[in-house]
LOFIBA-740884 format. One record per residue (C-alpha): residue in three letters; x negated, y negated, z. Coordinates in pm, whole numbers, plus 50000, padded with zeros to 5 digits. Layout:
BEGIN
ALAXYZ/...
//
This chain:
BEGIN
MET500054999749997/LEU498754965149873/ALA499754931550050/VAL498504896750010/THR498874866550177/VAL498054833349976/SER498164797450107/SER498554781049763/LYS496724746749884/ALA493544768550012/GLN490544767749858/LEU489944798249654/LEU487454814849862/ASN489244808250194/ARG492224823550070/GLU493214857150246/ILE494204891750101/THR494694925450275/LEU493664952950099/ALA494044990250169/PRO490735009150252/ASN489785024349908/ARG486585033649701/GLN486525024949361/SER484435008449095/VAL483294971349130/GLU484984958448842/ASP488624972848962/LEU488394957649299/LEU487484922949130/GLU490494929248944/LEU492754937749239/ILE491684905249424/SER491904884949095/ASN495654896149070/GLN496194890349434/GLY494784856149471/ASN496394843049139/PHE492754829048983/TYR490094841048773/PHE486314857348821/SER483874846748591/TYR480234860848558/ASN477484870448357/SER477904907848277/SER474134913248268/ILE473634902248647/LEU475864932748808/ARG477104967248717/ARG480844966548674/ASP481245007448700/SER479205005249040/ILE481485027249308/VAL481805008949619/SER483425017649979/TYR485634990650089/PRO486874992050436/GLY490334977650389/GLY492264949750600/THR492934912750586/ARG490264890250529/THR489334857350296/VAL488384863849964/ARG484794852850081/ALA484654877050307/ALA485724903250067/LEU483264893449819/ASN479874893650056/LEU481084932850157/ILE481174941649786/PHE477914920549730/PRO476074926350029/SER472874904649934/GLY471524881849657/TYR474414869149510/GLU476374831049555/PHE479934824849483/ARG481024792449357/GLU484974777249246/SER485734758148975/GLU489114746348901/ASN491264781548892/TYR487794800248889/ILE485574819849111/ILE481964822948989/ILE479454847649099/ARG475904844649005/ARG472874855749146/THR471224833449420/PRO468284812249287/ILE464864830849339/ARG462884809749557/ILE458804808849442/GLN456214791949552/LEU455204766449294/ILE451594765649342/THR449854800649399/ASN446074791749331/GLU444414759749328/GLN440404754549271/PRO438154721349170/ALA437794722248800/GLY434874702248580/GLU434644669748521/ASN436104668648175/ASN438844694248185/TYR441194717248378/PHE443744743148332/VAL447194751848477/THR448314787548421/GLY451154806448539/VAL454584822448471/VAL457964811848379/ARG461364829448527/ASP464854828148522/ASP465954819948886/GLN469014840148845/THR467594874948708/GLY463764867648781/GLU462834879048413/ARG460094865948276/ILE461244838047990/ALA459414841047661/ALA458864809747443/ALA459504787547659/SER457844748147583/ILE455444734547872/TYR454124702647806/GLU452894669447946/LYS454834636747829/GLU452404613347842/ARG449224629747704/LEU451444650647440/ALA449464686047565/ALA451934718247501/THR451884750147478/LEU454404782847465/THR454844811947693/ASP454004842847577/GLU456254874847520/SER455274882847904/GLY456484845348019/ALA452664839448075/PHE450754804847991/ARG447674783047991/LEU447574747447929/ARG444544722847966/LEU444684688848033/LYS442214660848079/SER440604651848412/ARG440444615248355/TYR443954610848454/SER445174609548769/ASN448394618648777/ALA450194646648553/SER453434665348558/LEU454574695048361/THR458174698948163/VAL459554730148101/SER461854732047846/LYS463774767447702/GLU467424767047500/PHE470184775147726/TYR468024762048006/GLU468124731748228/ASP464584709648192/THR462304712148494/THR459654689748555/VAL456934696348864/ARG453884673748938/ILE450824691148963/ARG447044680549125/SER444884666948878/GLY441504676648845/TYR442164711348964/ASN442664747148829/GLN445864759348914/ALA448214792748870/VAL451814780248920/THR454994799048881/ILE458044779148729/THR461874790748757/LEU464364776448525/SER468424776748555/PRO470484789148287/VAL472824758348180/GLU476204758548347/PHE478924761848081/SER481974750348352/GLY484334723048253/ALA482874725247929/ASP486234719147761/VAL486194703247435/ILE489044688747166/VAL488194683846808/ALA490784662346614/PRO490784642946306/GLY490014607846403/ILE487074616246651/GLY483714599446554/THR481354619046691/VAL480544653846733/PRO479754670147060/ASP476484685747130/SER477834720447205/LEU481194738747161/PHE481834765047414/ILE484814790447323/ALA485354819647563/VAL487374850447395/PRO489244873947607/GLN488534906647592/PRO490534937347691/ASP488944948347982/SER490054911548150/SER486274897148085/SER485754871147818/ILE482834865147617/LEU481374830047571/TYR480304816947239/ILE478144789047225/TYR478064767446897/LYS475094738246919/LYS474644707746683/MET471034713746561/ASP470754681046372/SER466664679846464/LEU465954711946317/LYS467444703945982/VAL463964701745802/GLN462854735545918/ARG465684751245803/THR465064741045454/ALA463394766745189/LEU459694746145243/GLY460504740845610/LYS460864779845641/PHE457664783645484/LEU455544758745564/LEU456014757345970/SER454674784446174/SER457174799246415/ARG455734787346740/LEU456754752646544/LYS459864759646503/ALA460364771946891/GLN459034741447005/SER461634720746823/ILE464534743246911/ASN463394740147302/LEU462404701647240/SER465384687547030/LYS466214657947286/PHE462714648347338/PHE461204621447138/THR458384598747223/VAL456704570747025/ARG452814562446903/PRO451424537346685/VAL449334561246476/GLN448814597746400/VAL446294615946155/SER447344654246082/LEU445434677645887/THR448474702245825/PRO451754707145998/GLY450504718246401/LEU446754700946357/SER447424662146455/SER445874640046675/ASN449314640346870/GLY448644674946914/LYS451194700946925/LEU453964678147044/ASN453654654246692/ALA456914672846552/GLN458524650346878/VAL456594619146809/VAL458044584446576/ASN454734572046425/ASN454194537246321/PHE451564547646072/SER451354583845973/PHE448304599245761/ASN448464634845668/VAL445404648745461/PHE447324679145366/GLY450434676245502/GLY452364671745816/TYR455364674746076/SER456354644246238/GLY459284635146465/GLY459824602946203/VAL458374571746100/LYS458784536246148/GLY456204517845930/PHE454014536745664/GLU453374571045577/LEU450684587745340/GLY450644624845285/GLY447874638045024/LEU450444669944952/PHE453574662645132/ASN455134643145448/MET457744662845651/ASP459754641645925/LYS462384659546174/LYS464304622446227/ASP464384590546036/VAL461794570445787/GLN461504534645777/TYR459784510245496/VAL457524534445323/GLN456924566745231/VAL454194585044981/GLY453834619444918/GLY451274637844683/LEU453974663144566/PHE456834657344788/ASN458754641545126/ILE461514660245310/VAL463194639545580/GLY465574653845828/GLY467324619445908/ASN467864585745723/MET465494569445482/THR465374530145487/GLY462804515745250/VAL460754532044994/GLN460334567544915/ILE458044578044628/GLY456974614444602/GLY455004632244296/LEU457714659244237/SER460504653744469/ASN462014637844775/THR464464652845042/VAL466634630645262/LEU468654650545486/GLY470834620745610/SER471124587345417/GLY468964567145206/ASP468774528045204/GLY466164516444945/LEU464314531444671/GLN463454565344562/ILE461514576344307/GLY460874612444238/GLY458564630843968/LEU461334653343939/ASN463914652744143/ASN465904630544458/PHE468174646744680/THR470014626644966/ALA472814649745140/LYS474574620845229/SER475424585145109/VAL472924561944929/ARG472704525644886/GLY470234516044651/VAL467854533644344/GLN466914570544257/VAL464694573243973/SER463704607743871/GLY462144625143570/ILE465094652743571/SER467714651243850/ASN469254626844118/TYR471714638544378/THR473694620044620/GLY476084641144827/ARG478364614344914/SER478794579644800/LEU476464561344598/THR476504521644580/GLY473744511344330/MET472014531744055/GLN470814566043966/LEU468144569543659/GLY467864606243561/GLY465894620443256/VAL468304648443230/THR471314644243510/ASN472824626543767/PHE475414632544035/VAL477384617844299/ARG479554639044509/ASP481824613044602/THR482314575144456/LEU479814555244246/LYS479604521544263/GLY477194508744032/ALA475874527143737/GLN474184565243649/ILE471984564543340/GLY470994603043244/GLY469644615442963/VAL472064645542933/ILE474814644243168/ASN476074623443448/PHE478734632843730/ALA481014611143977/ARG483874624244147/LYS485084585944158/LEU483894563543875/LYS483624529344000/GLY481084516543771/VAL479354527243458/GLN478074560643349/ILE475834562343044/GLY474694594342879/LEU475034623442646/ILE477834637242845/ASN479414616643136/VAL481884635843372/ALA484304621843605/ASP487324635343858/THR488744598843857/SER487654565443673/GLU488024526843765/GLY485104520943548/TYR483394525343224/SER481584561443044/ILE479444556542737/GLY478644586442579/LEU478824614242322/ILE481424633842523/ASN483274613242820/ILE485514635743037/VAL487824620343312/LEU489264649743466/LYS492574627043598/GLY492024601543324/TYR492694594442962/HIS493244629142716/LYS494674625542386/LEU494684647642051/ALA495464628141762/PHE496754635841407/TYR496484608041156/ASN496414596740813/ASN494484565340656/GLU493464553640315/VAL490514574840293/THR491314608040417/PRO495194620140408/PHE494244645340713/ASN492254638341015/ALA492114643741394/ALA490364629241707/PHE490174641142065/LYS489824611642253/THR488834609242653/GLY487824587942931/ASN490364559243077/HIS492344535142969/LYS489864509542993/LEU487284527142803/TYR487374565142594/SER485184579142345/ILE486384594942014/LEU485124624041852/LEU486894626941495/GLY486994643341159/GLY488814641340841/VAL489234655740499/HIS490764650740171/PRO491414686040018/ASP492114673839641/THR489164698739449/THR488824667339213/LYS487594641539488/ARG486814661539811/ILE485544643840121/VAL484754656440430/THR483994631240755/PHE483084635641102/GLY482164606941361/TYR482304594541723/GLY484004561941802/VAL485434542442101/GLY488524525842180/THR490944504042435/ASP494784511942518/LEU496944482442693/SER500114490942793/PHE503184465842732/GLY505364486642992/LYS506514520542952/THR507074525942601/PHE504984501342408/GLY501464498742405/MET498314487342160/MET495344505342088/ALA491644489841942/GLU489634515541808/PHE485914513041645/SER484414540741501/ALA481534557841272/GLN481664583641032/TYR479484601440800/CYS481274611740455/TYR479624644340281/LEU480574637639921/GLY478924667139759/THR475194661039890/TRP473174654240214/ASP470764634440027/TYR472104599640057/LEU473344577140310/ASN477504573240307/LEU478374557640622/LEU482204545540702/ASN482664520240989/ARG486594513341077/ALA487854488941343/SER491654496141353/VAL494704479741587/GLN497834501141630/LEU501024494441744/ARG502014528042008/VAL505374539242079/ARG506084566542335/ILE508844589442214/SER508474615942514/LYS505914621742798/TRP503864642542537/LEU503994625742199/GLU503394592042084/VAL503334578641727/TYR501374548341642/ALA500154527441299/GLY498264495341193/PRO495834478640995/ALA492044486841028/PHE489164472240816/SER486634492440699/VAL482944485740572/MET481124513840337/ILE477504517340357/SER476174535140096/ASP473624540539881/GLN474274576139675/PRO473994561739284/ALA476774584839172/ALA479514607639170/VAL479214646839247/LYS481394667639029/GLY484684675439244/TRP483824648239520/GLN485384615139522/TYR482824584939462/PRO483254556439521/ILE484874551339852/PRO487254535139837/SER489154545839538/GLY489224516239267/SER493044510239373/PHE491704492139681/LYS490744453939678/THR486884453939826/TYR484484430839941/ASP481084430039818/LEU479284424940142/GLY475414429440023/GLU472794458440055/ASN475284487639973/ARG477914473140181/THR481344473240089/GLY484484459640264/TRP488004468040229/LEU491344462440410/GLY493464495740487/TRP495684513640751/HIS495864536640991/ALA498794561741103/GLY499344591341297/PHE500694606841632/GLN499224621241949/LEU499634647142182/PHE499734644042578/
//
């Protein structure tokens, strides 16, 4: 028989419960107490064996007294809202276990780092002296050895490890000494986080408890690792050692400032092993370096890698990688990568990549990429890409893309999702813009087709025509541009300019037909429009005579023409047809 007497206002550990004598597992006993006391237990499954059998004497006692019977030593109990947290009693270890005078120049601090809950040694923990930038990592057994200079009268060691609270201890300068340092695991109580549209910042960590069938929970931890972006790149993974990566994870919130640093390679720096945590005013990397950031000038023989922001000037022989924002001028022999935003000028021999927005100019031999909006200009030998809004200009040798165009694109192929600007190229595609397939007749060729794409302000035209009469054949193909002005829902006007090559039986001569036309447009239905209007044409031809079966000259003799000199002939004609979509 089980009974419980609980005061709803009493502290959880002081509530009284009554249990009959029994012998069962720790897990079952905790569940009985939890159900009767109307609260929850929270503990790390690694610190106790839930299947251990315990003899419980029964009787009425407080929850604290009951827990002391179940866990006789080595544990402590804390309350948090409606939870009782079971944890190991922190291990108390003497800090300094050995101390001897050292030489005049250097002294050594050796020791181990332990978990104060389990007593286990902690591998890959960072031990560093903030002022002198001396640092090391614990090995697989949790041991470390750090050399410090004797000329400084004061010294403090800070120990950091992911998912543990930082610990700082004072040491005696000038003495070789052995120490033992304990770290406390980060406590996750009170870590409820609400993420909703409109919240401007993302929390550093999210803690999500997922209930399990056995009444326990698994805690999933999501950490914001903005300072680790560089080492997650392909080049970062290749060029940075595992020790540098471990230091970055442990010291993600520690940064300091120094005026000058010189590096031979990442990890070999005048700032020691903590250069990745140092923001420098002047940074010089013989082959390459990995710094916390730059606020001034950085020069790399081969490459520069910076964890946070770079301001003013950065020059890399091959490439630059910036984990934060870039402000100023960035020049890379091959490439520039900015994982934040860019404000200024990027010049890359092959490509420039900016993950967020750009305000300025990107110039590259092959490609430019902006992950959000760009205000300024992209000049790429092959391609330019803006993932969101372009306010400015894209000039690309082959293709330009912007999701929202509010400027101008100049390239062989221009693509946009929506456009309020101008696309100038052979093929201009606005996915949610102006698309027309036209069929028309004119005084030169009775059968013609044109594809128009862009927006109403400016669209491009790919066109071709044919005169099928076997005695006066003509084949034309060319390119044009146009604009469409609406007068309400039914009427509108189009002005178009085009240039077409006319094949008249031989490729040996130039036959170029240039036309300017104005047409009145009438909408018949959602998908159909008809249009007609006058056109003025200028034919440039150096062909001396007709080829049998092909038309010559253009236009035929029935049109009044104007001699414009130098093989140029002009006349007034017409243009009429219909278009779909």
